[in-house]
A tleap script that builds the chain and sets N, CA, C and O, in Angstrom:
source leaprc.protein.ff14SB
mol = sequence {
  NARG GLU PHE LEU LYS ASN GLY SER VAL ALA
  ILE ASN GLY GLU LYS ILE ALA GLY ASP ASP
  ALA VAL ASN ARG VAL LEU GLN THR GLU ASP
  LEU LEU HIE GLY ASN THR ILE LEU LEU ARG
  ARG GLY LYS LYS ALA TRP PHE ALA SER ARG
  TRP CLEU
}
set mol.1.N position { 0.819 -1.200 0.000 }
set mol.1.CA position { 0.000 0.000 0.000 }
set mol.1.C position { 0.854 1.251 0.000 }
set mol.1.O position { 0.497 2.257 -0.613 }
set mol.2.N position { 1.972 1.188 0.681 }
set mol.2.CA position { 2.851 2.353 0.729 }
set mol.2.C position { 3.366 2.702 -0.662 }
set mol.2.O position { 3.412 3.876 -1.029 }
set mol.3.N position { 3.753 1.689 -1.439 }
set mol.3.CA position { 4.248 1.938 -2.788 }
set mol.3.C position { 3.152 2.527 -3.671 }
set mol.3.O position { 3.420 3.416 -4.480 }
set mol.4.N position { 1.924 2.042 -3.525 }
set mol.4.CA position { 0.817 2.567 -4.317 }
set mol.4.C position { 0.535 4.021 -3.978 }
set mol.4.O position { 0.333 4.841 -4.873 }
set mol.5.N position { 0.519 4.342 -2.697 }
set mol.5.CA position { 0.228 5.714 -2.282 }
set mol.5.C position { 1.330 6.682 -2.686 }
set mol.5.O position { 1.064 7.859 -2.928 }
set mol.6.N position { 2.580 6.190 -2.761 }
set mol.6.CA position { 3.703 7.048 -3.146 }
set mol.6.C position { 3.839 7.206 -4.647 }
set mol.6.O position { 4.639 8.022 -5.106 }
set mol.7.N position { 3.083 6.452 -5.423 }
set mol.7.CA position { 3.151 6.571 -6.874 }
set mol.7.C position { 4.321 5.842 -7.492 }
set mol.7.O position { 4.732 6.180 -8.602 }
set mol.8.N position { 4.874 4.849 -6.808 }
set mol.8.CA position { 6.021 4.130 -7.360 }
set mol.8.C position { 5.610 2.845 -8.075 }
set mol.8.O position { 6.464 2.016 -8.387 }
set mol.9.N position { 4.319 2.669 -8.338 }
set mol.9.CA position { 3.829 1.495 -9.049 }
set mol.9.C position { 3.266 1.943 -10.394 }
set mol.9.O position { 2.567 2.952 -10.485 }
set mol.10.N position { 3.583 1.170 -11.440 }
set mol.10.CA position { 3.064 1.466 -12.772 }
set mol.10.C position { 2.504 0.189 -13.384 }
set mol.10.O position { 3.057 -0.895 -13.199 }
set mol.11.N position { 1.416 0.327 -14.103 }
set mol.11.CA position { 0.827 -0.773 -14.854 }
set mol.11.C position { 0.958 -0.419 -16.323 }
set mol.11.O position { 0.391 0.573 -16.783 }
set mol.12.N position { 1.705 -1.229 -17.058 }
set mol.12.CA position { 1.962 -1.003 -18.486 }
set mol.12.C position { 2.539 0.388 -18.742 }
set mol.12.O position { 2.206 1.029 -19.739 }
set mol.13.N position { 3.396 0.848 -17.849 }
set mol.13.CA position { 4.057 2.135 -18.019 }
set mol.13.C position { 3.267 3.327 -17.512 }
set mol.13.O position { 3.776 4.447 -17.535 }
set mol.14.N position { 2.051 3.123 -17.059 }
set mol.14.CA position { 1.210 4.211 -16.555 }
set mol.14.C position { 1.209 4.186 -15.030 }
set mol.14.O position { 0.776 3.210 -14.418 }
set mol.15.N position { 1.696 5.263 -14.425 }
set mol.15.CA position { 1.763 5.316 -12.968 }
set mol.15.C position { 0.370 5.375 -12.365 }
set mol.15.O position { -0.530 6.041 -12.877 }
set mol.16.N position { 0.224 4.656 -11.264 }
set mol.16.CA position { -1.018 4.727 -10.499 }
set mol.16.C position { -0.653 5.172 -9.096 }
set mol.16.O position { 0.333 4.704 -8.528 }
set mol.17.N position { -1.441 6.070 -8.540 }
set mol.17.CA position { -1.108 6.629 -7.229 }
set mol.17.C position { -2.374 7.058 -6.512 }
set mol.17.O position { -3.453 7.133 -7.099 }
set mol.18.N position { -2.212 7.335 -5.242 }
set mol.18.CA position { -3.310 7.855 -4.446 }
set mol.18.C position { -4.118 6.769 -3.780 }
set mol.18.O position { -3.816 5.582 -3.906 }
set mol.19.N position { -5.140 7.183 -3.074 }
set mol.19.CA position { -5.989 6.245 -2.345 }
set mol.19.C position { -6.781 5.336 -3.285 }
set mol.19.O position { -7.103 4.206 -2.918 }
set mol.20.N position { -7.097 5.810 -4.487 }
set mol.20.CA position { -7.836 4.984 -5.440 }
set mol.20.C position { -6.993 3.815 -5.942 }
set mol.20.O position { -7.542 2.779 -6.317 }
set mol.21.N position { -5.683 3.964 -5.956 }
set mol.21.CA position { -4.800 2.906 -6.448 }
set mol.21.C position { -4.846 1.673 -5.562 }
set mol.21.O position { -4.672 0.557 -6.049 }
set mol.22.N position { -5.077 1.856 -4.281 }
set mol.22.CA position { -5.112 0.725 -3.349 }
set mol.22.C position { -6.286 -0.195 -3.675 }
set mol.22.O position { -6.168 -1.413 -3.540 }
set mol.23.N position { -7.394 0.358 -4.092 }
set mol.23.CA position { -8.596 -0.427 -4.382 }
set mol.23.C position { -8.770 -0.733 -5.864 }
set mol.23.O position { -9.810 -1.256 -6.264 }
set mol.24.N position { -7.771 -0.415 -6.687 }
set mol.24.CA position { -7.881 -0.606 -8.131 }
set mol.24.C position { -7.911 -2.091 -8.485 }
set mol.24.O position { -7.158 -2.885 -7.922 }
set mol.25.N position { -8.780 -2.460 -9.415 }
set mol.25.CA position { -8.904 -3.836 -9.888 }
set mol.25.C position { -8.430 -3.878 -11.335 }
set mol.25.O position { -8.831 -3.046 -12.148 }
set mol.26.N position { -7.573 -4.852 -11.657 }
set mol.26.CA position { -7.117 -5.007 -13.035 }
set mol.26.C position { -8.283 -5.445 -13.906 }
set mol.26.O position { -9.102 -6.271 -13.504 }
set mol.27.N position { -8.346 -4.871 -15.122 }
set mol.27.CA position { -9.443 -5.173 -16.030 }
set mol.27.C position { -8.882 -5.567 -17.383 }
set mol.27.O position { -7.678 -5.459 -17.616 }
set mol.28.N position { -9.743 -6.019 -18.269 }
set mol.28.CA position { -9.293 -6.466 -19.589 }
set mol.28.C position { -8.675 -5.322 -20.384 }
set mol.28.O position { -7.864 -5.574 -21.276 }
set mol.29.N position { -9.030 -4.085 -20.093 }
set mol.29.CA position { -8.442 -2.939 -20.786 }
set mol.29.C position { -6.966 -2.771 -20.437 }
set mol.29.O position { -6.230 -2.117 -21.176 }
set mol.30.N position { -6.525 -3.348 -19.326 }
set mol.30.CA position { -5.130 -3.252 -18.902 }
set mol.30.C position { -4.217 -4.225 -19.643 }
set mol.30.O position { -2.995 -4.108 -19.549 }
set mol.31.N position { -4.783 -5.178 -20.374 }
set mol.31.CA position { -3.977 -6.192 -21.046 }
set mol.31.C position { -3.293 -5.626 -22.283 }
set mol.31.O position { -3.911 -4.915 -23.076 }
set mol.32.N position { -2.002 -5.949 -22.440 }
set mol.32.CA position { -1.260 -5.612 -23.650 }
set mol.32.C position { -1.337 -6.805 -24.592 }
set mol.32.O position { -1.104 -7.937 -24.169 }
set mol.33.N position { -1.655 -6.578 -25.836 }
set mol.33.CA position { -1.762 -7.641 -26.835 }
set mol.33.C position { -2.749 -8.721 -26.403 }
set mol.33.O position { -2.640 -9.870 -26.830 }
set mol.34.N position { -3.701 -8.360 -25.565 }
set mol.34.CA position { -4.755 -9.274 -25.170 }
set mol.34.C position { -4.420 -10.280 -24.093 }
set mol.34.O position { -5.300 -11.028 -23.667 }
set mol.35.N position { -3.140 -10.327 -23.621 }
set mol.35.CA position { -2.839 -11.357 -22.632 }
set mol.35.C position { -1.705 -11.033 -21.661 }
set mol.35.O position { -1.338 -11.908 -20.877 }
set mol.36.N position { -1.139 -9.850 -21.667 }
set mol.36.CA position { 0.021 -9.554 -20.825 }
set mol.36.C position { -0.168 -8.238 -20.078 }
set mol.36.O position { -0.698 -7.269 -20.621 }
set mol.37.N position { 0.275 -8.224 -18.827 }
set mol.37.CA position { 0.295 -6.997 -18.034 }
set mol.37.C position { 1.711 -6.812 -17.508 }
set mol.37.O position { 2.300 -7.748 -16.967 }
set mol.38.N position { 2.260 -5.617 -17.660 }
set mol.38.CA position { 3.575 -5.292 -17.122 }
set mol.38.C position { 3.398 -4.462 -15.858 }
set mol.38.O position { 2.785 -3.395 -15.885 }
set mol.39.N position { 3.938 -4.959 -14.758 }
set mol.39.CA position { 3.884 -4.243 -13.487 }
set mol.39.C position { 5.281 -3.780 -13.136 }
set mol.39.O position { 6.251 -4.514 -13.321 }
set mol.40.N position { 5.384 -2.560 -12.627 }
set mol.40.CA position { 6.682 -2.021 -12.229 }
set mol.40.C position { 6.551 -1.381 -10.862 }
set mol.40.O position { 5.604 -0.643 -10.589 }
set mol.41.N position { 7.533 -1.682 -9.997 }
set mol.41.CA position { 7.598 -1.049 -8.680 }
set mol.41.C position { 8.961 -0.396 -8.571 }
set mol.41.O position { 9.983 -1.080 -8.524 }
set mol.42.N position { 8.976 0.913 -8.532 }
set mol.42.CA position { 10.233 1.643 -8.514 }
set mol.42.C position { 10.843 1.694 -9.906 }
set mol.42.O position { 10.129 1.680 -10.908 }
set mol.43.N position { 12.176 1.752 -9.960 }
set mol.43.CA position { 12.853 1.850 -11.254 }
set mol.43.C position { 13.293 0.501 -11.801 }
set mol.43.O position { 13.369 0.322 -13.016 }
set mol.44.N position { 13.585 -0.451 -10.918 }
set mol.44.CA position { 14.219 -1.682 -11.370 }
set mol.44.C position { 13.373 -2.936 -11.239 }
set mol.44.O position { 13.668 -3.932 -11.899 }
set mol.45.N position { 12.360 -2.928 -10.435 }
set mol.45.CA position { 11.572 -4.139 -10.192 }
set mol.45.C position { 10.426 -4.236 -11.201 }
set mol.45.O position { 9.431 -3.521 -11.085 }
set mol.46.N position { 10.569 -5.121 -12.193 }
set mol.46.CA position { 9.571 -5.338 -13.228 }
set mol.46.C position { 9.002 -6.745 -13.098 }
set mol.46.O position { 9.706 -7.660 -12.671 }
set mol.47.N position { 7.739 -6.924 -13.461 }
set mol.47.CA position { 7.114 -8.228 -13.480 }
set mol.47.C position { 6.147 -8.273 -14.654 }
set mol.47.O position { 5.302 -7.391 -14.808 }
set mol.48.N position { 6.277 -9.306 -15.483 }
set mol.48.CA position { 5.356 -9.503 -16.601 }
set mol.48.C position { 4.426 -10.650 -16.251 }
set mol.48.O position { 4.878 -11.724 -15.852 }
set mol.49.N position { 3.140 -10.427 -16.398 }
set mol.49.CA position { 2.143 -11.439 -16.076 }
set mol.49.C position { 1.346 -11.765 -17.333 }
set mol.49.O position { 0.781 -10.873 -17.965 }
set mol.50.N position { 1.303 -13.038 -17.691 }
set mol.50.CA position { 0.549 -13.466 -18.873 }
set mol.50.C position { -0.780 -14.064 -18.419 }
set mol.50.O position { -0.820 -14.949 -17.564 }
set mol.51.N position { -1.848 -13.575 -18.999 }
set mol.51.CA position { -3.201 -14.023 -18.658 }
set mol.51.C position { -3.737 -14.844 -19.816 }
set mol.51.O position { -3.613 -14.457 -20.978 }
set mol.52.N position { -4.321 -15.956 -19.494 }
set mol.52.CA position { -4.867 -16.839 -20.530 }
set mol.52.C position { -6.348 -16.646 -20.696 }
set mol.52.O position { -6.968 -17.310 -21.526 }
savepdb mol mol.pdb
quit
């Protein structure tokens, strides 16, 4: 929650921040190429998630 409130989290390169970010739910609009989401925390921590 601290990372979300500080704005250090990004979904597909778009930063999310504030109190709304804590309750944010991933949706189909967040998928890249229909099946992948890129999450970033800070500058170096990246995670790619493939959805089937």
